[in-house]
N, C-alpha and C positions, 0 to 999 in steps of 0.2 A: 044381345049378350053385352054385359057391362065389362068394359076393358079395365084391366088392372094397371097399376103403375109400371109393371114390368112387361116389356114386349117379348123378352126371351128369358126363360128360366132353365138353366143347365144343371142337371143333377147327376153326380157320380158317373160322369161320362168316361168311358174307357175305349181305347182303340189299340188292339194288339196286332203286330206284324210278326212274321215267323221268328225274328231274332230280337225284337225290341218292343216294349210298350211305349208307344208314341204319345198317348194321352192317358194319364193315370189318375182316375177318380176325380175328375175336374168338376167343380160346382161353383157357379156364380150367376148373378142376375144382370140383365141389361135393361135399364130404364127407358121408357118411351120418350121420343123426341129429344134425345141427347146425342152428343158425340162421345162414343165409348171407345177409348184407345186400347189397343192390345199390343203389349211389348214383351220382349224377351230375346235372348241371344239366338243365333241360328241353332236349330235343333231343339228349341224349347218346347215345340209342339203346336205353335201358332197355326202353321199351314195345315196340319192335319185336322185341327179343330175346325178351321174354316171349311175344309173339304167336307166334313161331316155336316156342318150347317147348310152347305149349298148342295147337298145330295151327290157330290162327286165321290164320296167314300161312305161306306156303311159303318156305323159304330159297332163295337163288340158288345157293349152293355151300357146301361145308364139310360136316362130319359131327357127329353127336351120338351118344354112347353112353349108354344108360340101363341101369343095373345090368350094365354090361359088354357089352351087345348093341346093335347098330345100331338107332337110333330115328328114324323118319320119320313123324310123325303127319299124317294127312290131314284131320283135323277136331278140334274141341274134344272131341267125343264119343270119338274115337279116343284122344286124350291121357288122358282119364279112365279109359278101359279099360286103359291102360298104367300107371295109378296116379298121374297128375298132375292135381291139382285146383287151382282158382284162386278166391281170395276177392277180388273186384273192389271198387273204391270204390262203384260202383253195385251194391247187393246183389241177388243173384239169388234172391229169395224172393217168394212170392205172399201178399200181406197178407190176402187173403180166405179163405185156407185155414188149417187148424190146423197146429200145429207138426208133428204126426205126419204129416199129408198132405204137408207140405213136405219132410220127411225122405225120404219114399219117392217124391217126384214124379219121374216119368220112369223109375222102376224098380219099378213096381207089379207084384204077382203077381196073375194073373187065372185064372179058370176059366169058360169059355164067356162071356167078356165081363164077369164079375162079379169085383169085388175080393175077395181073401181074405186073412185074417190069416196071417202066416208068422213064422218066427223072425227074418226080416230086420228087421221092425219092432221087435221086442223088443231086438235087438242095437243098433239105432240109438238107441232110447230109453235103453238102459243107458249107452251112450257119452255121450249128452247129459247124463244125470243125473250122471255122473262129472265132467263139465266144469262144469255149472251146475244144481244140484238145484232151484233155484227155478222153472225152466221146466217146465211141465206139458204132456204130449202133446196134450191136448184144447184147449189155449189157442190162440186166434186169433193169428196172427203179427202182425196189426195192433196188438195190445195190447202188443207188446214194444218195448223201446228199441232203438236202432241197434246197441248193443253186444251185446244178447242175440240180435238177428237174426244178427249175425256168428257167435255161438256155435252157432246152429242150423246154419249153413253149415259150420262147422268140424267139428261132430259128424257131419254127413253125409259129409264127406270122410274122417274117421278111420274111421267104421263101414264104409265101402266099401273100406277097406284101401289108401288112397292112400299111396304112398311119399313123395310130395312135395306140400306145400301152398304155393302162391304167394300172398302177401298184398301187395296193391297199396295203399299208403297207408291201412292199416286204422284209423288213429287220427284221420283227418281230421275226422270228424263225431261224435266221442264225448268225454265229459267226462273230467277227470283221474282220478276214482275208477274209471270204467269202463276207462280205459287201464291202470291197475294190475292190474285183474282180467284183462284180455286178455293182458297180459304174463305173468302167472302161468300162464295156460292155454298160451301159446306155449312157455314153458319146460318145461311138463309133457309137451308133445308128443314130446320127445326120448325119454321113457320108453316111449312107444307106438311107437317105431321110425319116427317121422315126421321128415322133413327139411323145414324151413321156409325158403323164399326170401322175404326180407322187403325190400320197397321202401319207402323213406321219404325225405322231404326234411328230416325233423327229426333232426339229427345226434346229439343227446343220446340218442335212442332206439337208435341204432346201438351206442353204448358200453354201454348198459344191457342190451341183448338179444343182441347179435351174438357169434358165435364167430369168423366170418370176414366180411370185407367185400371186395367187388369194386367198383372205381371205373371208370366209363366216361366218356369225353369225346369228343365229335364222332364218335360211332359206333365208337370204338376202345376196346380193353381197355387200361387204364392200369396197373392192378396188382390183385392179389388177395393179401391178407395176413390173418393172425390179428388180430382186433381188439386183443388184448392187446399187440401189438407196435407199435400206433399211439399215439404219445405223447399227443396231445390233438386237439381238434376243429380247431385251426388247421392241423395237419399234414394232416388229412383234407381240409380246404378247399383247401389248396395242390394236392393230388392231383386234386381235382375241376376246378379252373379252369386249372391250368397257367400258362403265360405268355400271358395274354389280352392281345391287342393291339386297342385301340379305334381307330376312325377319328377323325380330328381334329374335335373339337367347336369350332364357331365361335361365340364369345360374341356376344350381342345388342349392337347399337349403341344409344346413347342411354339415357335414364332409363326406369324402369319406368312404364308407363301405368296408367290406372285399372283397378280390379278389375271384371271383367265377371261373374264368378261367385263367390259367397261361400257356403261350406258350414260350418254351425256345429253342433257336437255331434250329428252324424248317428249314429244307432244303430238296429239292427233285429236280426233273428234271427242275423245273421252279424257285423255291424259294431258297433264299440264306440267311441263318442264321437270320431268323425272330424271334424276341422275343417281347412279350408285355403281359399285364394283362387286364382283364375285371372285374370290380367291380359290386356288386349287385346294380341294379337300374340304371346302367350307360348306356349311348348310345355312342358307339364309331363308328367311320367311317374310312373306308379305301378308299382313293381316289387315282386314277391313270387313265391313258388313256389306249388305246388298248394295250394288251401285258404286262401290268404292273404286273400281277400275282394275281389280286383280286380274281377271280373265283377259281384259283388253291389253294389259301389259304383257302377259304371256303370248298373246296372239301377235302383238307387234314385234316382239323379239323373234318369234318363229317365222315371221315373214308373211303372215296371213293378212294383217291389217296395215294400211299405209301409215306413215309417220314422218315427222320432221325431227331432226336431231341426228345423233351418231351412235352407232352400236359397233364396238370393236370386240372381236373374239380372237384371242391369242395375238393381239396387236394388229390384226387386219380388219378392214371394214367388212361387216357382215352383209352379204347380199340379201335383199328383202324378198327372198323366194324360199318356200319351205324345203324344196328338194336341195337347194344350195346350203341351207341351214343344217339339214340332216347330214349332208356330205361333209360339212365343216366339223361335225362332232357334237351337235346339239339335238336332243330328242325331247318331245313333249308328251306327257301323259295327260290327256285332256280331261276336263271336268265330267263330260258325259261319256263314260267309258263304253257303254253299250252301243251308242250311235256313232261315236267318233273315234273310239280307241280300239275296237275289236271288229273282226268279221265274225259275227255271232253264228252264222250258218256253217262256218269252217270249224275244223277240229283244232285242238291245241297245237298239233303239229303244223297245221296250215297257217296258224297265226304267228308263232314265235319267230320264224326266220324272215317274215315278209318285208321288213325294212332293210334287209341286207342279203338279198337273194344271191348276189354274186359270190358270196362266201361259201355257198353250198352248191354252186353250179359250175359247169364246165362246158364251154362251147354251146351255151344256151340250154343245156339239159341239167335238170336238178338231180343231184346225187341223193337218192332216197335214203341210203344208209347214213350219210352225214346229216341229213335233215332230221332223222329219227334220233341220232346221237345228240345233236344240239338240243333238241326238245327235251330229251331225258335229262340232260345235264342241268337245264334250267328248272325242270320240275323238281329235281333234287336240291339245287342251290336255293331256290325260293320257297321250297316246301309247299308246292302246289298240290292240293289234295285231289287226286284223281285216280281212277282205276286203270286208265289207259291214255296214251298220247292221242288216241282217236276219238276222245270224248269231245262233243261239240261245245264250243265256248258258251253258247246260250244256256247249257245245262249245268254250268258251274255256279257256285255261290258267288255273291258280290265280291268277297275278299279274294277268292281264287281268280276271278275275272281280272281284278286289279293286278294281281301278280303276273298274269299272262301279259297284260299291257306293259308292265315293268320289264318282263323278259324280252319283249319285242324291242324296247328301247335300249336295253343293255346289249343285245345282239347286234344292234346298229353301231356298236363301238362308240357310243356317245361318251364324251368326257364331261358334258354338262347335261344334267337331267332336270327338266322343268316339270313339276308335279302340281297340277291344278286340282285342288280339293282331293288329295290322294286317298283319304279314308271315308269319303262321303258314302253313306248308305251301307256301311259294313259293320259287323259286330265288334265288340270290345276285344275279343281274342284275336281276330284278324288284324285289327288296328295295331295291337301290340307287336304282332309279327312283322307287319310292314314297317313300323318304326325301327325295329331291329335291323331289317334289311337296309333301310336308309342309313342308319349309323354305320353299318358294315361297309357299305359302298363309299361312304365318306372316308373311312379308314384306309380304303384301297386307293384313295386319291381322286375319286369322282367328286365333282362339285354338284351341289343340289340346290335348286330353287323351289321353295314350297309356297304356293298361293292358297291361302286357307282362310275360312271364315270361322274357324274354331280356335279360340285363344289357347286353351290347354295344349293343343297340337303344336303350335309354333313355339310356345314356351318350353315344351318338353324336349324338342329335338333341334331347334335352330340356334346357331351361334350368334347371328345378328338378325334383328327383327325390324322391319320397316312398316310403319303404320300409314295406311292410305285412307283418305276420305275425299269423296267427290273428285276422283282423278288426280289428286295431289298427294305428294309425299309430305306427311305432317310431322313425323318424328322418326328417330332412329334409336333403337335400344340395343345395347350389347348384353348378351345373356351372361349368366354366371354371377350376377349381383341380384339384389332384391328386385323382384318384378312386382310393380304396383298395378294390379289388375283393374282397380277402380280408375286410376289415372288413364290407363290404356283405353278403357271403354269410354271414358270422358272424351278422349281425343278422337276416337273413330266414330263417335256420334256427333261430331261437329263442335266440340268444346274448344275453348281457347287453349293455345299451346304456348308454354313458356320456353325461353332459350334453353333451359336445362332439359326439357322434354325433347327438344330437337336433337339432342346429342351433341350440342355445341360446347 
């Protein structure tokens, strides 16, 4: 079969979920032996597209041609057999095994149940040596850096004759020197007849590495162009955000109240010298893309992750233990609501009071009447859509699950609510309701911290917006004036910051 210039041809690809069309009639080509970059804001549809290509998710309609032939993978294993491998942010290596064992994991040759040495191992080791000679086959993977673990995965993909290697944010957790080495390896893959699909929020990487770039927005394909034809990062930013229209922000009335939370020089494995204040009744937002440090900041304040620096709440040093933080009056709505925010096998009634059981108990016994009344009050206050307090949390919609998590935190008598990605995965109607709840809580004197990767979200409801990039606070914006979305995206993708951008 004669190979065409295109290794992949995507035509009218659609992926529908119950409440949203994540990929909307996407069509573009990927040329053979190129580095093809895929960019877009969070929620643009990149991840869903990659899941379809790798067999992790089935498309709703449309077609894909791989090397000129129809391609419909039924699993990730099926995709690998067709020559498509993926290097995820969460690396797929086993630390307890050697490099050699990781290279052949899942592809071992056996005789009567016993492993045997074959040329396959030698081929993989030779490929790895050509990429990074310092890695030895007998070395435990646990002794390798993140960058070298990535090289082990790349070697495995190349040795198994993958035509395409998909790399999802591969530089998120490695140093500058390791990034340079990785880039050299990626560029060398062209000589091995490998096409790389490269996903990154760091736009400078696109210009350094890419041959072509595809921009997605709101599930749609915006454009595919040679990187050489894009003038600068500002032009790429315009393609990514389009004409973004924000809901009207309503400025706070009256003067700023006293600071309830003071964070000074906070640093840890991810964060670098973060300082800010939160005032009573204020809604502040932390905006950044993948790897910016938003979740790590929330975890540090909540006492989950260790840190250096000082955190004061109502003028007193905050103990670095979640139970002490909750007792002080701070509650966290985590990013992963199903696995971290809810007891999904329990009912709504079983979830709402769980952070403050003393309030509905006497001498160690729960007052069932109070428990039911409290649950009904929050169902009414937060407009949770359910037929009964006895409905299991797992059977609620995403928006209503998020409201139950909010109810838990409010019943804990929290004066400061930290919301990590508060509307991720929920529909537009539920988003609007949750924004309304947040505004009402602010009017009642509650302080709110929102950690979000959705720019319209923080601009819509936050009084002050802090921009994060690579664990650092890059700029401070006061809402109520003109918000330059292009400049914001420029900053959170690693662009230079002027003194005016810092809020100085």
